[in-house]
N, C-alpha and C positions, 0 to 999 in steps of 0.2 A: 332170048338171043342177046348177044353182046352189042351194046350201043357202038356206033361207028367211031365216036370220038375217043373211046377207050380201048378199042379192039387191039391196038398195037401195044398196049401196056400189059406185059405178061411176065411171069416169073416161072422158070422151068426147073423141075427137080425130077430127073429121070423121066418116067412115063407120065408124070403129073405136071399140069400147067395151072398157074394161078392167074386170074384175070378179073378186072373190075366188072361187076354186074349190079345194077341198081337193085336195092332191096325189093322194090315193088315188082320187079320182073321175075323173082324167084317164087315158084309156086309154094303155097303153104304145105302141101303134102310132101314135096321134096325137102323143104326145110325141116319139118318135124320128123321126117324119116331119119335124118341125120341126128337130130336131137335125141331120138330114141336109141340110136346106135352109140351115142357119146356117153360113156360111163359116168363122167363127172358133170354132165349137164344138169341143170336145175330148171324149175319152171321159168326163171328169168330168161332162159335161152329160147323159150317157145316162140313160135312165129307171132302169135296173137299179142304177146307182151311187147315184143320188138315193134310190131306194127302200130300199136296204140301209142308207143313212145314217139315214133316218127310222126304220127298224126298230131300229137300235142306239141312237140318240141322241134320238129324238123326244120323250122325256119332259123334255128340258131346253130345248126350243124350241117356238114356236107357229107353226103353218103359216100362211103369208100368201101362198101361191101365187096369182098372177094369171094369168087367161087373157084374151087379147085377141081379140075376135071381130068379124066384120063384122056390123054392126047389121041390114043388109038380109037377109043369108042365114044368119046365125048360124054362119058358117064360122070355125073356129079358125085364126087368123092368126099369133098369137104367144103366148109364155109367158114370164113373169118368175118364175123359181124363187126365191121369197122366204120368209123367216121373220123372226120378231121375238122378242126377249127382252130382259130388263134386262142392262145391263153387269154388274151384280151383283144376282142374284136375292135379294130380301129374305129374310133368315134362312137362306140356303143358300149358304155360301161355296164349297162343292164345285161349284156350277153356274156359277161365275163365267166370263164370256166371256173367253177368252184367245186372241186371234188373233195368232199369231207374225208379226213383221215383222223386216226386216233391221236389225241393229244399225248405228248411224251414220246412220239415216234417221229422225230424229225426226218423229213424226206429230202432228197436232192431237189434243190430249187430249179425251176425252169423259168427262163426269161418271159416276161409278160408278152413280148412281141413274137414269141415262138409259135409257129404252126405245128400243132400236135396231132398225132394219130392216136385215137382212143378206141376201145371197144364201143360198139354202138350201144346207146341207152345206158352207158355206165354211170350217168348222174343218178339214176333212180333204180339201178339194178345192184343188188348186193353181191351177186356172183356173176362171173363171165368166164367164157372159155372158147376154145376152137371146137367146131363141130366136125367130128370125124370118128369112124370106128377105130378101136384101139390098134388094129393091124395096119391101118392106113395113116395113123397120126404122125409118125416120124416124117414120112414123105410129104404129107400135107403141110406140116409146119415148115419144112425146108422150102417148099414152093412158095409159101407166104413170105418167108424171109427173102427169098430170091427176088420176088416182086418188089418188096420194099427197099431192098439194098440197091437196086438198080435205079431207083428214082433219085433225082437230084434235089438240091436244096430248095428249088422252087416249089416242090411238092410237100416237103415236110422238114422241120428242124429237129423234132423229137418224136419218137414212138413211145407212147406213155400208156402201157397196158395195165389196167387196174382190175381189182376184184377177182384175182386168181387165187383159189383156195390152195393153201399149202398142201402139197401132195399131188396136186393135179399134174399128170404127166405132160400136159400141154406146155406148162411153164418150162420144164426141163428141155423139151424138144425145141421150143422156140429159142431158149437161151443157147442151146448147143448150136443151132443153125446160125444165130447171129455171131457166136464166137468163131465159127468157121469162116465167116466173111468179114470179120472186124478189120483185119489188117488190109485186105484187098479193097474194101469199100470205105475205109477210114471211119469206122464206127466204134463206139464204146458202149457195151451193154452191161447193165448192172441189175440186180434184183434186191428188193428190200421189203420188209414187212410194212404195210401201210395201215393196217387196222386188224381188229379181231372180231370174230363172230362167236359169242358164247352159245354153246349148244348143250342141251340137256339130253343125256342118253337114258332111255326108259328101259329098265330091266325087263327081260322077257318073263312072262308068266306072273307078274305081280299086278294087283289092283292099285287104285289110287292110294289107299292107306298103306299098302306095302311100299309104294314109291316114297311116300312121306317118311317112312321108316329109314330110308337111305340118307335122309338129310341130317344135319346137325341138330342137336336137341333144341337150341334156341330158335333156329329157323322153323323147325317143325312146330314148336309151341306157338309161335307168332302166327304162322299160316292157319293153323287150326282155330286159334282164337278169333282171328278176323273173319274166317269163313263162318264160324258159328254165330258171330254177331250179325252178319248179313242174313243168315238163315232165320234168326230170331225176328227179323223185321218183315219177313214175308217169304214166299216161295222164290227160290233162286233158280234161274235157268239161263243157259247160254243157247240162244236160238238163232239158227241161220235165217237170214232174210230170204223170204220167198220172192222178192222183187228188189234186187239191189239198186236198180236204177231209180225206182220210186223212193228208196230210202237214202239216196245220195245226199240230199240236203241235210238230213238228220245226222248222217255220219260227219259231214263237213262241220256242222254246228258243234257236235261233241268234240271233234278234233280241235277246233279253234278255241273252244272253252278250255281245253287242257293246255294248249301250247301258245295261245295268244299271238304276239308279234313274231314268235319263232315258228309258228305253224306254217302249213303248206298253202293255206288258202286266204291270204290277206287280200284286200281290195286293190290289187295291183295286176300288171300284166303277167307277172310270174304266178300269182294266185289263180288267174284265169286259166293259165296253161296247166296248172296242177289239177284244176277241176276237169279240164278236157281229158287229162290223162286218166283220172279215176273214173270218169264217165266211160271212157273206152275200156278200161279194165272190167268194170261192172257189166258193160254191154257185150263185150267180145270174149272175155276170158272166163267169167263166172259160168256161162252156160257149158263150157268144156269140162268143168269140174275141178280145174286147177286153182281156182280162186274162190274165196268165201268171204262174205260180209256177215258178221254175227253181232247180235246185241245181247248184252248182259241185262237181265231184268230181275228186279227184286219186287215181289208183290205186284207184278205186271208193269212196273215202271222201268223204262229203259234208262240205265244210269251209265252205260259204257258201250263202246262199239269197237270191234276189232276186224282187221282185214288180214287174212292169212292165205298163203299159197300152200299147195299140197301136191306131192308126187307119188303118193302111195306108201312111202316109207318114212317121210319127214313132213312135219307141219312147220311152215316158215311163218313166224310172227312178224308181219310186215309193217303194220301201222295200227294206231289206236287213238281213241278219244274217250274222255270221261266227263261226267257231270260234276263240277266242283261242289255243287250244293249237296252232293251225296258222299262227301269225303268221309263222313263218320262210318260209312259202310265199306270202306276200303275197296272201291270198285276195281282199281288196278290189280290188286292182289287176288281178289275173288275171281276176276275174269281170267287171269293167267292160270289159276288153279283149275277152273272149269275147262280151259283149253287143254291142259295136261290130262285131265280126266277123260276128255273126249278123245285125245290122241291115244291113250291107253286102250280105251274101249274099241277104237277103230284098228288096233293092231299096229300103230305107228311105233317106230323105234327111237325117234328123236323129235324134240321140239327145238327148233333153231331160232334164237332170238335175233339173228342177223347182226349187222354191223353196229358196233358201239359197246363200250365196256361199262355201261351204267350199273351201279351197285346192285339194284334189285334183281338183276339176272342171276347173280351168283348166289342169292338166297335160295334159289331153286336148284342148286347143284350144278349149274352150267359150267362148262370147261371151255376155255378159249380155243377156237380154231383160227390160226393166223391167216390173214389175207395178204397176198403178195402183189407187188408192183414190179413190172419189168420195164425198165427205162433204157432207151437207146438214144445216145447223143452222137452227133457228128463231131469228129475230132478236128483240130485246127487245120489238118491237111485235107479235110473233106471237100468233096466236089462243090463248087459254087454254081454248077449247072450252066 
């Protein structure tokens, strides 16, 4: 049920109405029903992923989740997983919003004092979208925009929606809805590429050797050489953890060995939040089958670890760590090779390296999928509330 303090805040589009409803009040079954109906949804949109993000990082953001319902029947038709916070929280530098984007892609700057509306969990999700069945999406997006457009400056300065895959119809529908209201509500909406996700497409009907045959001669030779060298040192295996929670410490250790000060788990408040986040992923999401923790072993020794999401068609390579003392065995290359081999064996059609244009991804034949940002600013004539 809608909380009393937000019941009056609605946006209407024909038969649909958008209204605030706290994330915790939406049933997981209702949420994931809409995820299943959303063609462009990924595991990042699943209720369990969103929930563990709020559990780990909720103190640094304000829940602005919108439900979109049919006015006549009160049937839940769509969800906009939203949150808001200041770009720089007053007096709290540690809570500063830092949404990484690709270098070389300058984005429109937003004042540090701005109150921004983001997709929920967008700091740690590589993809985001509006949850709705395709037939309902235009009206759902129009209701979302109607809700946001009627809010005055006391509620938000910018709407900064990130992690939208290029081609996602939600971007087009949101943009069109904002354009229809720009003049009346004194808004200016733009879209721009914020990052890329390199994706490997796995040809149907080929084994791992057949896949390697699709790569360039130099890349193919280097991958085979490094994999043979690891195999000469002992039996090579990529093994799913039977108990991810019990293996959390080992994953954290390997991650920090690889990334050091740039890693997710430094001895800071932020590092503690990252640990809570991964603890939640391993506890709540791994049992559903959408998340996996695996270790690369050579001769029974664990030399690398990887965390992946999976939706039945795509393996999403989310995070990893390696043992620096095993660098002569090329653990990073060998682990990616084993992940691709596993994906082929499981009938997956893609391995998605997610955000970032690191050179190693293209050695595997990855092709960029652009990620878009939809930014809405108030014009000088905008309401001061």
